[in-house]
N, C-alpha and C positions, 0 to 999 in steps of 0.2 A: 411537488416535484414537477419540473418542466417536461412537457411532452415533446418528443421529436416527431415531426410529421412522418407518417409511414412512407410517404412517397420519397423521402430522403434516405430511407434505410433499404439497402440492397440485401436480399435474403438469398443465401446459397445453401443447398442441401447436399449431404453426402452420407455414406453409410457409417454408422457408429462403430466404435471399437469396443472390445470387451465382450462379456458373456451376454447371451440373449438368444442363442440358437438361430432358428430360421428367420426370426424377426430381424435380427441384425444382418443376416446374410442377404436378405431380399429387399429390405426397405431402406430408403434414405431418411433416417430419422434424425441424424445429426444436423443441426442448424447453425449457420454462421451468419451473424448479422454484421453488416459493414455500413459505417456512416462516414461520409466524407466531411470532415471537420472544416476543411478549407473552403468548401463551396456551399455550406449550409446557410440557409436563410433564416433558420430558427434561432440563431444567436447573433449577438452584436460582435464587432471586431474586438472589443475589450474582453468579452466573454470568451471569444475564440482563442485569444492569447492565453487566458487563464486555463482553459481546457487543454491546450497544447502543452503548456508548461507542467500541469499536474499529471497528465497522462502520456507524457512523451515516450515512455517505455512501451506503451500499448499502441501507439499511432505509427503507421508505416510511413515510409519516405513519401509516398503519394498522398499522405494526409488522411488515410483511412483508419478509423477506430474499429477494431475487430473484436467481436465477442462471440464465443461459441457455446453451444449447449448440446449435450447428449445424455443428460441425466434421465430424461423421461422416455417412455416407450413410444410415444407418438410424436410425429413431426409438429403437430399443432401446439402441443404443450412445450416442446423445445423451442419453438418460434416465440411463444409468449415469454418463456424464461429468458431467452437471449435478448429480446427487446427490453424487458424489464431490467435486466442487468446493465444493458447499455445506458438506459435512462438514469438508473441510479448512479452509475459511474460518472456521468456528466453532471448530475445534480450535486454529487459529492465534490466534484472538481470546482463547481461554481459557488459552493458554500463559502462565505467569507471566513477566513481563519482568524481566530482570536489572537490578538497581540499579547505577548507575554509582558506583564507589568513588572518591571524590575523592583526587587525588594532588597532591603538590607537585613543582614542577619541580626536576630535579637541578641541582647546581651547574654541571655541564658544559653542560647545555642552556641554563641562564641566561646563562652566559659566551658561548655561541655566539649567542644571541639579541642580547645587547648588542653583540658585535663586528660582527654583520651590520647592526645598527642604525647603528653608527658608520660602517661602510663605505658604507652607503646615503646617509648624511648628507654624507659627503665627496664622493660622486659627484654629488649634487645641488648642493652648494656649488660644485663645479667647473663646472657648467653655467651658473651665474649670470653676468650681464653684469658686467664690471669697473666699478669706480666711475668717475664722470666726471672728478672732480678728484683729483689725487694727495694722499695723506695728508700733513698738515703743510704744506699749500700756502700761497700768498700771501695 
């Protein structure tokens, strides 16, 4: 996994939400890790484009990738958690995607598809209302 230099990650703290009593009310344990994708020297321009495309929903208009953590009781553990999640998001975005190899249906699968189609057609035809006048009528 690629390491993002800590000097490029801005850390902000705030009070956590949810249960926790006095710990939540007094301490700033929630950590927000911000990484500027546009200005980072840790990745190349090609990698930057891939990260921006893959994480466009998480990147702000200013080019900041934001990850928050408030799962743990301590600020230090939340900081580690946020940085680890940030790095794993970037690593996942940089991972090359496997191309789908086009395949053709096997004769057996084609036969199964057609027989199921015929069976379904017969089933639906059987549900139809019978004709009102008999065939070859008066």
